[in-house]
BAFI-3210 file (N, C-alpha, C; in Angstrom, 3 decimals, decimal comma, padded with zeros to 6 digits):
// residues 104
n [1|2|3|4|5|6|7|8|9|10|11|12|13|14|15|16|17|18|19|20|21|22|23|24|25|26|27|28|29|30|31|32|33|34|35|36|37|38|39|40|41|42|43|44|45|46|47|48|49|50|51|52|53|54|55|56|57|58|59|60|61|62|63|64|65|66|67|68|69|70|71|72|73|74|75|76|77|78|79|80|81|82|83|84|85|86|87|88|89|90|91|92|93|94|95|96|97|98|99|100|101|102|103|104]
n.u [000,850|000,540|000,841|-001,695|-003,055|-004,172|-007,053|-008,634|-008,179|-009,984|-013,061|-016,489|-017,945|-016,593|-014,533|-010,992|-007,840|-004,868|-001,414|-000,094|002,600|003,516|001,275|-001,785|-004,522|-007,912|-009,654|-012,513|-014,542|-016,970|-018,696|-017,138|-015,868|-013,526|-013,061|-010,986|-009,907|-008,497|-007,339|-008,360|-010,390|-011,844|-012,656|-011,649|-008,572|-008,763|-008,927|-010,693|-011,026|-011,659|-014,286|-017,714|-019,462|-022,131|-025,398|-024,923|-022,196|-018,829|-018,572|-017,368|-016,224|-016,248|-017,593|-019,584|-019,625|-020,192|-018,831|-018,940|-018,206|-017,381|-016,918|-015,826|-017,033|-018,541|-021,580|-022,881|-022,800|-020,226|-018,244|-017,110|-015,470|-014,264|-012,747|-009,725|-009,985|-008,765|-007,484|-008,141|-006,982|-007,592|-005,631|-004,825|-005,901|-004,936|-004,990|-004,402|-003,351|-003,260|-001,738|-000,745|-002,412|-005,607|-009,131|-011,070]
n.v [-001,181|002,148|005,651|007,777|010,217|012,833|012,233|014,455|015,833|014,943|015,599|015,011|012,705|013,645|012,908|012,374|012,463|010,686|009,673|006,598|004,874|005,045|004,341|005,290|006,442|006,766|008,361|008,220|009,664|008,566|009,420|008,066|006,185|005,327|004,885|003,261|003,176|002,076|004,768|004,959|004,621|001,613|001,400|003,476|005,266|007,225|009,506|008,570|010,163|012,633|012,522|012,281|011,563|009,341|007,895|005,296|004,961|005,870|008,007|007,959|010,748|011,108|009,083|008,189|005,752|003,955|003,075|000,754|001,580|-000,266|-002,713|-002,214|-002,915|-002,247|-000,470|000,518|000,844|002,315|000,669|-002,617|-004,101|-004,475|-002,015|-001,941|-002,376|-001,174|-002,123|-000,178|001,612|003,574|005,416|007,154|009,545|009,498|008,373|005,244|003,172|000,040|-000,747|-003,009|-005,106|-006,270|-005,988|-007,089]
n.w [000,000|-000,897|-000,240|-001,426|-001,200|001,061|003,048|003,392|001,054|-000,760|-002,207|-001,542|-003,704|-005,968|-008,574|-008,564|-010,069|-009,502|-009,146|-008,343|-007,339|-009,976|-011,431|-013,010|-011,168|-010,265|-007,737|-005,663|-003,303|-001,035|001,510|004,281|002,838|000,337|-003,069|-005,440|-008,713|-011,844|-013,697|-016,382|-019,128|-020,289|-022,855|-024,412|-024,459|-022,155|-019,404|-016,585|-014,413|-015,357|-015,793|-014,573|-011,495|-011,309|-010,600|-011,335|-011,260|-012,118|-014,842|-018,122|-019,813|-022,610|-024,290|-022,627|-021,233|-018,240|-015,115|-012,471|-009,136|-007,208|-008,489|-010,974|-013,301|-016,479|-016,964|-019,038|-022,618|-024,735|-023,653|-022,804|-021,258|-017,893|-015,654|-013,714|-010,185|-007,156|-003,907|-000,966|001,854|004,731|006,766|009,611|008,547|005,993|002,604|001,301|-001,353|-003,008|-005,793|-006,842|-006,619|-007,587|-006,968|-008,452]
ca.u [000,000|001,279|000,030|-002,227|-003,359|-004,858|-008,504|-009,201|-008,013|-011,070|-014,410|-017,544|-018,497|-015,857|-013,350|-009,699|-006,795|-003,573|-000,502|000,373|003,660|003,588|000,006|-002,856|-005,618|-008,967|-010,209|-013,831|-014,960|-018,386|-018,662|-015,818|-015,353|-012,840|-012,922|-009,831|-009,971|-007,523|-007,824|-008,360|-011,567|-011,468|-013,079|-010,744|-007,522|-009,165|-008,925|-012,004|-011,070|-012,228|-015,720|-018,568|-020,072|-023,572|-025,968|-024,384|-020,752|-018,069|-018,904|-016,355|-016,745|-016,333|-018,619|-020,650|-019,574|-020,237|-018,174|-019,289|-017,063|-016,960|-016,514|-015,178|-017,816|-019,290|-023,029|-023,430|-021,852|-019,656|-017,281|-017,570|-014,502|-014,154|-011,477|-009,194|-010,351|-007,656|-007,777|-007,877|-006,992|-007,457|-004,883|-004,417|-006,317|-004,244|-005,540|-003,372|-003,875|-002,372|-001,908|-000,196|-003,490|-006,948|-010,198|-012,072]
ca.v [000,000|003,406|006,845|008,414|011,602|012,976|012,076|015,810|016,309|014,391|016,126|014,010|012,441|014,297|012,117|013,041|011,610|010,697|008,622|005,783|003,969|005,107|003,918|006,281|005,983|007,719|008,178|008,815|009,553|008,489|009,391|007,660|005,176|005,824|003,887|003,487|002,435|002,518|006,014|004,814|003,947|000,378|001,530|004,422|005,679|008,509|009,504|008,557|011,250|013,806|012,291|012,637|010,484|009,209|006,839|004,016|004,904|006,951|008,045|008,477|011,997|011,167|008,228|007,933|004,469|004,148|001,960|000,566|001,912|-001,417|-003,858|-001,785|-003,390|-001,213|-000,659|001,058|000,824|001,277|-000,200|-003,968|-004,676|-003,712|-001,380|-002,484|-001,768|-001,409|-002,032|001,114|001,713|004,923|005,355|008,461|010,601|009,362|007,342|004,356|002,314|-001,036|-000,906|-004,314|-006,078|-005,785|-006,663|-007,591]
ca.w [000,000|-000,991|-000,009|-002,623|-000,851|002,342|002,930|003,291|-000,324|-001,579|-002,019|-001,676|-005,022|-007,057|-008,944|-008,628|-010,617|-008,823|-009,579|-007,223|-007,806|-011,429|-012,045|-012,934|-010,316|-009,965|-006,402|-005,453|-001,900|-000,701|002,971|004,782|001,923|-000,849|-004,120|-006,314|-009,973|-012,844|-014,292|-017,834|-019,664|-020,997|-024,251|-025,061|-023,525|-021,588|-017,944|-015,945|-013,431|-016,000|-015,900|-013,442|-010,739|-011,513|-009,749|-011,780|-011,029|-012,739|-016,262|-019,039|-020,365|-024,069|-024,879|-021,667|-020,525|-016,806|-014,443|-011,071|-008,279|-006,413|-009,315|-012,207|-014,447|-017,194|-016,935|-020,279|-023,729|-025,583|-022,953|-022,489|-020,323|-016,645|-015,307|-012,462|-008,909|-006,240|-002,473|-000,331|003,318|005,254|008,022|010,149|007,647|004,706|001,725|000,760|-002,418|-003,452|-007,241|-007,256|-006,441|-007,950|-006,220|-009,393]
c.u [000,892|000,321|-000,401|-002,477|-003,893|-006,355|-009,164|-009,035|-009,171|-012,398|-015,410|-018,032|-017,782|-014,603|-012,092|-008,669|-005,497|-002,695|000,019|001,371|003,694|002,327|-001,037|-004,062|-006,633|-009,542|-011,556|-014,218|-016,473|-018,467|-017,263|-015,194|-014,689|-012,682|-011,729|-009,949|-008,850|-008,117|-007,712|-009,597|-011,121|-011,876|-012,129|-009,734|-007,798|-009,207|-010,353|-012,137|-011,603|-013,738|-016,453|-019,079|-021,578|-024,105|-025,376|-022,892|-020,050|-018,243|-017,751|-016,949|-016,946|-017,506|-019,724|-020,664|-019,479|-019,688|-018,541|-018,055|-016,531|-016,376|-015,722|-015,927|-018,535|-020,785|-023,692|-022,365|-021,294|-018,645|-017,908|-016,658|-014,445|-012,807|-011,035|-009,680|-009,266|-008,110|-007,347|-007,899|-006,862|-006,814|-004,451|-004,724|-005,646|-004,860|-004,383|-004,017|-002,821|-002,614|-001,315|-001,239|-004,793|-007,987|-011,279|-011,465]
c.v [001,239|004,572|007,446|009,899|011,629|012,820|013,437|016,417|015,893|015,026|015,008|013,916|013,086|013,493|012,983|012,039|011,796|009,631|007,915|004,775|003,892|004,706|005,028|005,711|007,109|007,362|008,881|008,572|009,535|008,324|009,081|006,559|005,855|004,659|004,271|002,579|002,919|003,707|005,972|004,038|002,710|000,418|002,422|004,887|007,105|008,406|009,552|009,696|012,549|013,678|012,706|011,390|010,519|008,159|005,481|003,867|006,095|006,866|008,647|009,668|011,978|010,365|007,829|006,570|004,748|002,894|001,936|000,804|000,708|-002,548|-003,475|-002,194|-002,236|-001,517|-000,084|001,043|002,227|000,365|-001,552|-004,647|-003,833|-002,997|-001,970|-001,671|-002,157|-001,317|-000,677|000,942|003,176|004,796|006,758|009,603|010,586|008,204|006,562|003,386|001,283|-001,283|-002,212|-005,414|-005,465|-006,585|-007,206|-008,582]
c.w [000,000|-000,797|-001,345|-002,380|000,575|002,100|002,745|001,902|-001,220|-001,212|-002,277|-003,117|-006,193|-007,374|-008,987|-009,147|-009,850|-009,465|-008,330|-007,769|-009,340|-012,167|-011,933|-012,178|-010,187|-008,604|-006,327|-004,003|-001,812|000,810|003,451|003,923|000,735|-001,817|-004,990|-007,530|-010,873|-013,585|-015,809|-018,265|-020,444|-022,469|-025,045|-024,018|-023,052|-020,083|-017,401|-014,942|-014,029|-016,180|-014,644|-012,745|-010,984|-010,542|-010,087|-011,505|-011,647|-014,250|-017,063|-019,782|-021,881|-024,640|-023,902|-021,021|-019,026|-016,122|-012,960|-010,202|-007,500|-007,272|-010,564|-013,459|-015,136|-017,133|-018,184|-021,366|-023,985|-024,880|-022,648|-021,472|-019,049|-016,550|-013,968|-011,264|-007,914|-004,786|-001,911|001,182|003,681|006,631|008,414|009,182|006,287|003,924|001,120|-000,224|-002,786|-004,937|-007,746|-007,188|-006,928|-007,181|-007,158|-010,357]
res [m|s|r|a|c|a|l|s|d|l|d|e|g|k|p|i|g|v|e|v|d|g|e|p|v|v|l|v|r|q|g|e|t|v|h|a|l|r|d|e|c|s|h|a|t|l|q|l|s|e|g|e|l|t|r|k|g|i|e|c|w|l|h|g|s|c|f|d|l|r|t|g|e|p|s|s|p|p|a|t|e|p|v|d|v|f|p|v|e|i|r|d|g|e|v|h|v|d|v|t|t|t|t|n]
***
């Protein structure tokens, strides 16, 4: 697990792109839970952190594919492949992400 940012750096429901150990990661805070996914749409090489959070998950800004925050599975086309989801720990107000392991 490597430090990604301070928990206070994350606004509720607003995606933020960070780099963790050289990997692009999008973080989304929902209350005291933080989700971490690979910051790249599986349909096109675009940053998911530039998209918006919807009821279905994080939406890619270009084609509208939406990815579940817990599973990385797309819920709408054109994407058909999931994006990687990474384990997250919050310790002492800091967000840590393990980009060497996926949870999906």
